[in-house]
Gaussian input, Z-matrix of N, CA and C with variables (Angstrom, degrees):
# hf/3-21g

backbone

0 1
 N
 C     1     B1
 C     2     B2     1     A1
 N     3     B3     2     A2     1     D1
 C     4     B4     3     A3     2     D2
 C     5     B5     4     A4     3     D3
 N     6     B6     5     A5     4     D4
 C     7     B7     6     A6     5     D5
 C     8     B8     7     A7     6     D6
 N     9     B9     8     A8     7     D7
 C    10    B10     9     A9     8     D8
 C    11    B11    10    A10     9     D9
 N    12    B12    11    A11    10    D10
 C    13    B13    12    A12    11    D11
 C    14    B14    13    A13    12    D12
 N    15    B15    14    A14    13    D13
 C    16    B16    15    A15    14    D14
 C    17    B17    16    A16    15    D15
 N    18    B18    17    A17    16    D16
 C    19    B19    18    A18    17    D17
 C    20    B20    19    A19    18    D18
 N    21    B21    20    A20    19    D19
 C    22    B22    21    A21    20    D20
 C    23    B23    22    A22    21    D21
 N    24    B24    23    A23    22    D22
 C    25    B25    24    A24    23    D23
 C    26    B26    25    A25    24    D24
 N    27    B27    26    A26    25    D25
 C    28    B28    27    A27    26    D26
 C    29    B29    28    A28    27    D27
 N    30    B30    29    A29    28    D28
 C    31    B31    30    A30    29    D29
 C    32    B32    31    A31    30    D30
 N    33    B33    32    A32    31    D31
 C    34    B34    33    A33    32    D32
 C    35    B35    34    A34    33    D33
 N    36    B36    35    A35    34    D34
 C    37    B37    36    A36    35    D35
 C    38    B38    37    A37    36    D36
 N    39    B39    38    A38    37    D37
 C    40    B40    39    A39    38    D38
 C    41    B41    40    A40    39    D39
 N    42    B42    41    A41    40    D40
 C    43    B43    42    A42    41    D41
 C    44    B44    43    A43    42    D42
 N    45    B45    44    A44    43    D43
 C    46    B46    45    A45    44    D44
 C    47    B47    46    A46    45    D45
 N    48    B48    47    A47    46    D46
 C    49    B49    48    A48    47    D47
 C    50    B50    49    A49    48    D48
 N    51    B51    50    A50    49    D49
 C    52    B52    51    A51    50    D50
 C    53    B53    52    A52    51    D51
 N    54    B54    53    A53    52    D52
 C    55    B55    54    A54    53    D53
 C    56    B56    55    A55    54    D54
 N    57    B57    56    A56    55    D55
 C    58    B58    57    A57    56    D56
 C    59    B59    58    A58    57    D57
 N    60    B60    59    A59    58    D58
 C    61    B61    60    A60    59    D59
 C    62    B62    61    A61    60    D60
 N    63    B63    62    A62    61    D61
 C    64    B64    63    A63    62    D62
 C    65    B65    64    A64    63    D63
 N    66    B66    65    A65    64    D64
 C    67    B67    66    A66    65    D65
 C    68    B68    67    A67    66    D66
 N    69    B69    68    A68    67    D67
 C    70    B70    69    A69    68    D68
 C    71    B71    70    A70    69    D69
 N    72    B72    71    A71    70    D70
 C    73    B73    72    A72    71    D71
 C    74    B74    73    A73    72    D72
 N    75    B75    74    A74    73    D73
 C    76    B76    75    A75    74    D74
 C    77    B77    76    A76    75    D75
 N    78    B78    77    A77    76    D76
 C    79    B79    78    A78    77    D77
 C    80    B80    79    A79    78    D78
 N    81    B81    80    A80    79    D79
 C    82    B82    81    A81    80    D80
 C    83    B83    82    A82    81    D81
 N    84    B84    83    A83    82    D82
 C    85    B85    84    A84    83    D83
 C    86    B86    85    A85    84    D84
 N    87    B87    86    A86    85    D85
 C    88    B88    87    A87    86    D86
 C    89    B89    88    A88    87    D87
 N    90    B90    89    A89    88    D88
 C    91    B91    90    A90    89    D89
 C    92    B92    91    A91    90    D90
 N    93    B93    92    A92    91    D91
 C    94    B94    93    A93    92    D92
 C    95    B95    94    A94    93    D93
 N    96    B96    95    A95    94    D94
 C    97    B97    96    A96    95    D95
 C    98    B98    97    A97    96    D96
 N    99    B99    98    A98    97    D97
 C   100   B100    99    A99    98    D98
 C   101   B101   100   A100    99    D99
 N   102   B102   101   A101   100   D100
 C   103   B103   102   A102   101   D101
 C   104   B104   103   A103   102   D102
 N   105   B105   104   A104   103   D103
 C   106   B106   105   A105   104   D104
 C   107   B107   106   A106   105   D105
 N   108   B108   107   A107   106   D106
 C   109   B109   108   A108   107   D107
 C   110   B110   109   A109   108   D108
 N   111   B111   110   A110   109   D109
 C   112   B112   111   A111   110   D110
 C   113   B113   112   A112   111   D111
 N   114   B114   113   A113   112   D112
 C   115   B115   114   A114   113   D113
 C   116   B116   115   A115   114   D114
 N   117   B117   116   A116   115   D115
 C   118   B118   117   A117   116   D116
 C   119   B119   118   A118   117   D117
 N   120   B120   119   A119   118   D118
 C   121   B121   120   A120   119   D119
 C   122   B122   121   A121   120   D120
 N   123   B123   122   A122   121   D121
 C   124   B124   123   A123   122   D122
 C   125   B125   124   A124   123   D123
 N   126   B126   125   A125   124   D124
 C   127   B127   126   A126   125   D125
 C   128   B128   127   A127   126   D126
 N   129   B129   128   A128   127   D127
 C   130   B130   129   A129   128   D128
 C   131   B131   130   A130   129   D129
 N   132   B132   131   A131   130   D130
 C   133   B133   132   A132   131   D131
 C   134   B134   133   A133   132   D132
 N   135   B135   134   A134   133   D133
 C   136   B136   135   A135   134   D134
 C   137   B137   136   A136   135   D135
 N   138   B138   137   A137   136   D136
 C   139   B139   138   A138   137   D137
 C   140   B140   139   A139   138   D138
 N   141   B141   140   A140   139   D139
 C   142   B142   141   A141   140   D140
 C   143   B143   142   A142   141   D141
 N   144   B144   143   A143   142   D142
 C   145   B145   144   A144   143   D143
 C   146   B146   145   A145   144   D144
 N   147   B147   146   A146   145   D145
 C   148   B148   147   A147   146   D146
 C   149   B149   148   A148   147   D147
 N   150   B150   149   A149   148   D148
 C   151   B151   150   A150   149   D149
 C   152   B152   151   A151   150   D150
 N   153   B153   152   A152   151   D151
 C   154   B154   153   A153   152   D152
 C   155   B155   154   A154   153   D153
 N   156   B156   155   A155   154   D154
 C   157   B157   156   A156   155   D155
 C   158   B158   157   A157   156   D156
 N   159   B159   158   A158   157   D157
 C   160   B160   159   A159   158   D158
 C   161   B161   160   A160   159   D159
 N   162   B162   161   A161   160   D160
 C   163   B163   162   A162   161   D161
 C   164   B164   163   A163   162   D162
 N   165   B165   164   A164   163   D163
 C   166   B166   165   A165   164   D164
 C   167   B167   166   A166   165   D165
 N   168   B168   167   A167   166   D166
 C   169   B169   168   A168   167   D167
 C   170   B170   169   A169   168   D168
 N   171   B171   170   A170   169   D169
 C   172   B172   171   A171   170   D170
 C   173   B173   172   A172   171   D171
 N   174   B174   173   A173   172   D172
 C   175   B175   174   A174   173   D173
 C   176   B176   175   A175   174   D174
 N   177   B177   176   A176   175   D175
 C   178   B178   177   A177   176   D176
 C   179   B179   178   A178   177   D177
 N   180   B180   179   A179   178   D178
 C   181   B181   180   A180   179   D179
 C   182   B182   181   A181   180   D180
 N   183   B183   182   A182   181   D181
 C   184   B184   183   A183   182   D182
 C   185   B185   184   A184   183   D183
 N   186   B186   185   A185   184   D184
 C   187   B187   186   A186   185   D185
 C   188   B188   187   A187   186   D186
 N   189   B189   188   A188   187   D187
 C   190   B190   189   A189   188   D188
 C   191   B191   190   A190   189   D189
 N   192   B192   191   A191   190   D190
 C   193   B193   192   A192   191   D191
 C   194   B194   193   A193   192   D192
 N   195   B195   194   A194   193   D193
 C   196   B196   195   A195   194   D194
 C   197   B197   196   A196   195   D195
 N   198   B198   197   A197   196   D196
 C   199   B199   198   A198   197   D197
 C   200   B200   199   A199   198   D198
 N   201   B201   200   A200   199   D199
 C   202   B202   201   A201   200   D200
 C   203   B203   202   A202   201   D201
 N   204   B204   203   A203   202   D202
 C   205   B205   204   A204   203   D203
 C   206   B206   205   A205   204   D204
 N   207   B207   206   A206   205   D205
 C   208   B208   207   A207   206   D206
 C   209   B209   208   A208   207   D207
 N   210   B210   209   A209   208   D208
 C   211   B211   210   A210   209   D209
 C   212   B212   211   A211   210   D210
 N   213   B213   212   A212   211   D211
 C   214   B214   213   A213   212   D212
 C   215   B215   214   A214   213   D213
 N   216   B216   215   A215   214   D214
 C   217   B217   216   A216   215   D215
 C   218   B218   217   A217   216   D216
 N   219   B219   218   A218   217   D217
 C   220   B220   219   A219   218   D218
 C   221   B221   220   A220   219   D219
 N   222   B222   221   A221   220   D220
 C   223   B223   222   A222   221   D221
 C   224   B224   223   A223   222   D222
 N   225   B225   224   A224   223   D223
 C   226   B226   225   A225   224   D224
 C   227   B227   226   A226   225   D225
 N   228   B228   227   A227   226   D226
 C   229   B229   228   A228   227   D227
 C   230   B230   229   A229   228   D228
 N   231   B231   230   A230   229   D229
 C   232   B232   231   A231   230   D230
 C   233   B233   232   A232   231   D231
 N   234   B234   233   A233   232   D232
 C   235   B235   234   A234   233   D233
 C   236   B236   235   A235   234   D234
 N   237   B237   236   A236   235   D235
 C   238   B238   237   A237   236   D236
 C   239   B239   238   A238   237   D237

   B1=1.4528
   B2=1.5303
   B3=1.3184
   B4=1.4587
   B5=1.5309
   B6=1.3374
   B7=1.4683
   B8=1.5248
   B9=1.3307
   B10=1.4630
   B11=1.5224
   B12=1.3265
   B13=1.4655
   B14=1.5227
   B15=1.3310
   B16=1.4689
   B17=1.5235
   B18=1.3331
   B19=1.4602
   B20=1.5209
   B21=1.3210
   B22=1.4645
   B23=1.5294
   B24=1.3223
   B25=1.4673
   B26=1.5259
   B27=1.3325
   B28=1.4678
   B29=1.5286
   B30=1.3266
   B31=1.4645
   B32=1.5232
   B33=1.3177
   B34=1.4691
   B35=1.5228
   B36=1.3359
   B37=1.4598
   B38=1.5325
   B39=1.3288
   B40=1.4709
   B41=1.5231
   B42=1.3262
   B43=1.4636
   B44=1.5241
   B45=1.3308
   B46=1.4622
   B47=1.5306
   B48=1.3278
   B49=1.4706
   B50=1.5194
   B51=1.3202
   B52=1.4663
   B53=1.5238
   B54=1.3310
   B55=1.4661
   B56=1.5290
   B57=1.3331
   B58=1.4668
   B59=1.5116
   B60=1.3163
   B61=1.4712
   B62=1.5257
   B63=1.3258
   B64=1.4694
   B65=1.5268
   B66=1.3353
   B67=1.4683
   B68=1.5275
   B69=1.3304
   B70=1.4614
   B71=1.5229
   B72=1.3332
   B73=1.4581
   B74=1.5262
   B75=1.3279
   B76=1.4585
   B77=1.5285
   B78=1.3211
   B79=1.4533
   B80=1.5284
   B81=1.3194
   B82=1.4584
   B83=1.5230
   B84=1.3133
   B85=1.4576
   B86=1.5226
   B87=1.3349
   B88=1.4647
   B89=1.5225
   B90=1.2948
   B91=1.4593
   B92=1.5285
   B93=1.3336
   B94=1.4691
   B95=1.5351
   B96=1.3267
   B97=1.4587
   B98=1.5278
   B99=1.3289
   B100=1.4630
   B101=1.5216
   B102=1.3072
   B103=1.4694
   B104=1.5264
   B105=1.3311
   B106=1.4614
   B107=1.5304
   B108=1.3142
   B109=1.4648
   B110=1.5228
   B111=1.3232
   B112=1.4679
   B113=1.5317
   B114=1.3244
   B115=1.4630
   B116=1.5286
   B117=1.3262
   B118=1.4650
   B119=1.5278
   B120=1.3384
   B121=1.4572
   B122=1.5308
   B123=1.3350
   B124=1.4657
   B125=1.5270
   B126=1.3322
   B127=1.4596
   B128=1.5316
   B129=1.3167
   B130=1.4584
   B131=1.5238
   B132=1.3256
   B133=1.4663
   B134=1.5295
   B135=1.3228
   B136=1.4646
   B137=1.5216
   B138=1.3179
   B139=1.4677
   B140=1.5278
   B141=1.3282
   B142=1.4769
   B143=1.5266
   B144=1.3321
   B145=1.4633
   B146=1.5267
   B147=1.3219
   B148=1.4633
   B149=1.5315
   B150=1.3276
   B151=1.4726
   B152=1.5267
   B153=1.3383
   B154=1.4661
   B155=1.5318
   B156=1.3164
   B157=1.4640
   B158=1.5122
   B159=1.3172
   B160=1.4681
   B161=1.5216
   B162=1.3461
   B163=1.4622
   B164=1.5216
   B165=1.3168
   B166=1.4648
   B167=1.5222
   B168=1.3292
   B169=1.4672
   B170=1.5286
   B171=1.3371
   B172=1.4659
   B173=1.5203
   B174=1.3120
   B175=1.4618
   B176=1.5144
   B177=1.3351
   B178=1.4654
   B179=1.5329
   B180=1.3233
   B181=1.4693
   B182=1.5246
   B183=1.3199
   B184=1.4642
   B185=1.5271
   B186=1.3183
   B187=1.4729
   B188=1.5272
   B189=1.3210
   B190=1.4653
   B191=1.5246
   B192=1.3176
   B193=1.4592
   B194=1.5245
   B195=1.3128
   B196=1.4692
   B197=1.5228
   B198=1.3129
   B199=1.4610
   B200=1.5267
   B201=1.3269
   B202=1.4643
   B203=1.5248
   B204=1.3281
   B205=1.4668
   B206=1.5220
   B207=1.3341
   B208=1.4702
   B209=1.5269
   B210=1.3263
   B211=1.4741
   B212=1.5201
   B213=1.3256
   B214=1.4564
   B215=1.5269
   B216=1.3159
   B217=1.4692
   B218=1.5291
   B219=1.3178
   B220=1.4660
   B221=1.5295
   B222=1.3151
   B223=1.4592
   B224=1.5214
   B225=1.3219
   B226=1.4618
   B227=1.5310
   B228=1.3183
   B229=1.4493
   B230=1.5169
   B231=1.3198
   B232=1.4513
   B233=1.5200
   B234=1.3261
   B235=1.4713
   B236=1.5282
   B237=1.3136
   B238=1.4718
   B239=1.5043
   A1=107.96
   A2=115.64
   A3=119.70
   A4=110.52
   A5=117.42
   A6=119.65
   A7=112.48
   A8=117.36
   A9=118.75
   A10=110.94
   A11=117.41
   A12=120.14
   A13=110.77
   A14=117.15
   A15=120.54
   A16=110.85
   A17=116.83
   A18=120.39
   A19=111.44
   A20=116.20
   A21=119.76
   A22=111.56
   A23=116.97
   A24=120.51
   A25=110.30
   A26=116.92
   A27=120.44
   A28=110.80
   A29=116.38
   A30=119.98
   A31=111.05
   A32=116.67
   A33=120.07
   A34=110.63
   A35=117.19
   A36=121.12
   A37=111.00
   A38=116.37
   A39=119.43
   A40=111.29
   A41=116.91
   A42=119.77
   A43=111.66
   A44=116.47
   A45=120.79
   A46=110.40
   A47=115.69
   A48=119.62
   A49=111.19
   A50=116.01
   A51=120.03
   A52=110.80
   A53=117.09
   A54=120.31
   A55=111.29
   A56=116.10
   A57=119.63
   A58=112.28
   A59=116.28
   A60=120.35
   A61=111.16
   A62=116.17
   A63=119.49
   A64=110.35
   A65=115.98
   A66=120.46
   A67=111.48
   A68=116.83
   A69=121.11
   A70=112.79
   A71=117.16
   A72=120.47
   A73=113.09
   A74=116.33
   A75=121.48
   A76=110.86
   A77=115.96
   A78=121.52
   A79=108.88
   A80=116.67
   A81=121.26
   A82=108.31
   A83=116.13
   A84=121.36
   A85=108.85
   A86=116.15
   A87=120.41
   A88=108.81
   A89=115.31
   A90=121.21
   A91=111.05
   A92=116.60
   A93=119.94
   A94=112.09
   A95=117.30
   A96=120.48
   A97=111.84
   A98=116.28
   A99=119.76
   A100=109.95
   A101=116.93
   A102=120.40
   A103=109.50
   A104=116.62
   A105=120.86
   A106=110.90
   A107=117.21
   A108=120.82
   A109=111.02
   A110=116.89
   A111=120.69
   A112=109.45
   A113=117.27
   A114=120.73
   A115=110.57
   A116=116.92
   A117=121.12
   A118=110.41
   A119=116.83
   A120=121.90
   A121=110.57
   A122=116.77
   A123=120.44
   A124=111.03
   A125=116.84
   A126=120.97
   A127=110.83
   A128=117.17
   A129=121.09
   A130=110.83
   A131=116.42
   A132=120.09
   A133=110.52
   A134=116.67
   A135=120.36
   A136=111.81
   A137=116.87
   A138=120.69
   A139=111.35
   A140=116.98
   A141=120.47
   A142=109.61
   A143=117.07
   A144=121.06
   A145=109.90
   A146=116.65
   A147=119.76
   A148=110.95
   A149=116.65
   A150=120.22
   A151=111.59
   A152=115.93
   A153=120.42
   A154=111.77
   A155=116.65
   A156=120.62
   A157=114.17
   A158=117.99
   A159=122.41
   A160=108.90
   A161=115.97
   A162=119.24
   A163=111.52
   A164=116.59
   A165=120.38
   A166=112.69
   A167=117.15
   A168=120.53
   A169=112.31
   A170=117.28
   A171=120.25
   A172=113.16
   A173=116.81
   A174=121.51
   A175=113.43
   A176=115.99
   A177=119.52
   A178=113.50
   A179=118.05
   A180=121.38
   A181=112.17
   A182=117.42
   A183=121.01
   A184=113.31
   A185=118.23
   A186=120.26
   A187=110.84
   A188=116.91
   A189=120.68
   A190=110.98
   A191=116.46
   A192=121.00
   A193=110.70
   A194=117.75
   A195=119.95
   A196=110.14
   A197=116.98
   A198=120.21
   A199=110.35
   A200=117.50
   A201=120.82
   A202=110.28
   A203=116.72
   A204=120.49
   A205=110.64
   A206=116.56
   A207=120.38
   A208=111.16
   A209=116.77
   A210=120.34
   A211=109.75
   A212=116.13
   A213=120.21
   A214=111.27
   A215=116.78
   A216=121.17
   A217=112.41
   A218=116.16
   A219=120.27
   A220=112.09
   A221=116.86
   A222=119.73
   A223=114.11
   A224=117.22
   A225=119.37
   A226=111.45
   A227=117.69
   A228=121.50
   A229=113.40
   A230=115.01
   A231=121.58
   A232=109.28
   A233=117.33
   A234=119.34
   A235=110.04
   A236=115.81
   A237=119.25
   A238=110.64
   D1=135.24
   D2=-179.13
   D3=-81.00
   D4=160.87
   D5=176.55
   D6=-58.12
   D7=-37.20
   D8=179.72
   D9=-66.14
   D10=-38.07
   D11=177.03
   D12=-64.80
   D13=-40.66
   D14=178.27
   D15=-62.36
   D16=-42.67
   D17=179.02
   D18=-63.61
   D19=-43.65
   D20=-178.90
   D21=-66.14
   D22=-38.94
   D23=177.88
   D24=-65.63
   D25=-43.34
   D26=178.66
   D27=-62.72
   D28=-42.87
   D29=178.94
   D30=-63.48
   D31=-42.72
   D32=178.82
   D33=-63.02
   D34=-40.10
   D35=178.72
   D36=-62.39
   D37=-46.38
   D38=178.85
   D39=-63.40
   D40=-41.45
   D41=178.03
   D42=-62.63
   D43=-41.05
   D44=178.39
   D45=-61.52
   D46=-45.69
   D47=178.75
   D48=-62.18
   D49=-45.04
   D50=-178.61
   D51=-63.85
   D52=-43.81
   D53=179.39
   D54=-62.41
   D55=-43.54
   D56=179.54
   D57=-62.91
   D58=-42.58
   D59=179.37
   D60=-68.08
   D61=-38.73
   D62=179.28
   D63=-62.35
   D64=-44.63
   D65=179.46
   D66=-63.99
   D67=-35.04
   D68=-179.22
   D69=-87.32
   D70=-3.75
   D71=-179.43
   D72=71.44
   D73=30.16
   D74=-177.68
   D75=-111.94
   D76=162.93
   D77=172.12
   D78=-79.57
   D79=145.48
   D80=176.95
   D81=-74.98
   D82=127.57
   D83=178.80
   D84=-94.95
   D85=114.30
   D86=176.18
   D87=-134.13
   D88=155.22
   D89=-177.62
   D90=-68.98
   D91=144.04
   D92=176.95
   D93=-56.47
   D94=-30.80
   D95=178.40
   D96=-63.06
   D97=-34.76
   D98=177.90
   D99=-68.97
   D100=-42.22
   D101=177.10
   D102=-59.71
   D103=-43.23
   D104=179.49
   D105=-62.92
   D106=-38.32
   D107=179.70
   D108=-66.77
   D109=-43.65
   D110=178.24
   D111=-64.54
   D112=-41.73
   D113=178.39
   D114=-62.32
   D115=-40.22
   D116=178.00
   D117=-62.56
   D118=-42.27
   D119=177.35
   D120=-59.64
   D121=-47.42
   D122=179.76
   D123=-63.70
   D124=-41.99
   D125=179.05
   D126=-63.53
   D127=-44.06
   D128=179.34
   D129=-60.70
   D130=-44.68
   D131=178.24
   D132=-62.49
   D133=-40.47
   D134=177.90
   D135=-61.83
   D136=-41.31
   D137=179.27
   D138=-66.71
   D139=-37.98
   D140=177.90
   D141=-62.28
   D142=-43.47
   D143=179.32
   D144=-65.28
   D145=-42.47
   D146=-179.82
   D147=-60.00
   D148=-43.02
   D149=178.96
   D150=-66.70
   D151=-39.92
   D152=-177.60
   D153=-75.52
   D154=-29.90
   D155=-179.07
   D156=99.11
   D157=-19.49
   D158=178.72
   D159=-169.75
   D160=153.16
   D161=178.39
   D162=-58.71
   D163=-37.38
   D164=-177.12
   D165=-69.33
   D166=-10.06
   D167=179.67
   D168=-102.88
   D169=12.45
   D170=-177.14
   D171=-93.42
   D172=6.81
   D173=174.41
   D174=63.39
   D175=-133.00
   D176=-174.70
   D177=-67.59
   D178=-10.00
   D179=179.17
   D180=-90.56
   D181=-1.51
   D182=-172.89
   D183=-56.16
   D184=-46.97
   D185=-177.36
   D186=-64.18
   D187=-42.21
   D188=178.45
   D189=-62.56
   D190=-43.06
   D191=-179.06
   D192=-68.78
   D193=-38.05
   D194=175.74
   D195=-61.44
   D196=-39.36
   D197=178.55
   D198=-65.70
   D199=-42.50
   D200=177.13
   D201=-60.90
   D202=-39.87
   D203=178.14
   D204=-63.64
   D205=-41.54
   D206=177.54
   D207=-61.67
   D208=-42.28
   D209=177.59
   D210=-58.79
   D211=-49.04
   D212=-178.29
   D213=-62.76
   D214=-46.94
   D215=-175.52
   D216=-69.21
   D217=-46.96
   D218=-174.49
   D219=-77.72
   D220=-46.18
   D221=-171.91
   D222=-93.20
   D223=-21.53
   D224=-179.52
   D225=-109.95
   D226=-5.97
   D227=174.43
   D228=98.56
   D229=156.07
   D230=177.02
   D231=-71.84
   D232=145.09
   D233=176.15
   D234=-60.48
   D235=146.54
   D236=-178.89
   D237=-109.92

């Protein structure tokens, strides 16, 4: 199995869990290690932007970093 296939399967699994919990009115149960991994991803993207000075200056990583920013902004809330 390729890394891209593993990522897509993991994403589909998380989406399935989230959809099922949403329909049942429940909280999604995920391991703290997964939360830590997602937080690390967001932090890494933030550091790349900080070094570059702007998302538009991050080159080939721009789309990935924009997506990380959307995750942070939409799902974790606007900074106060």
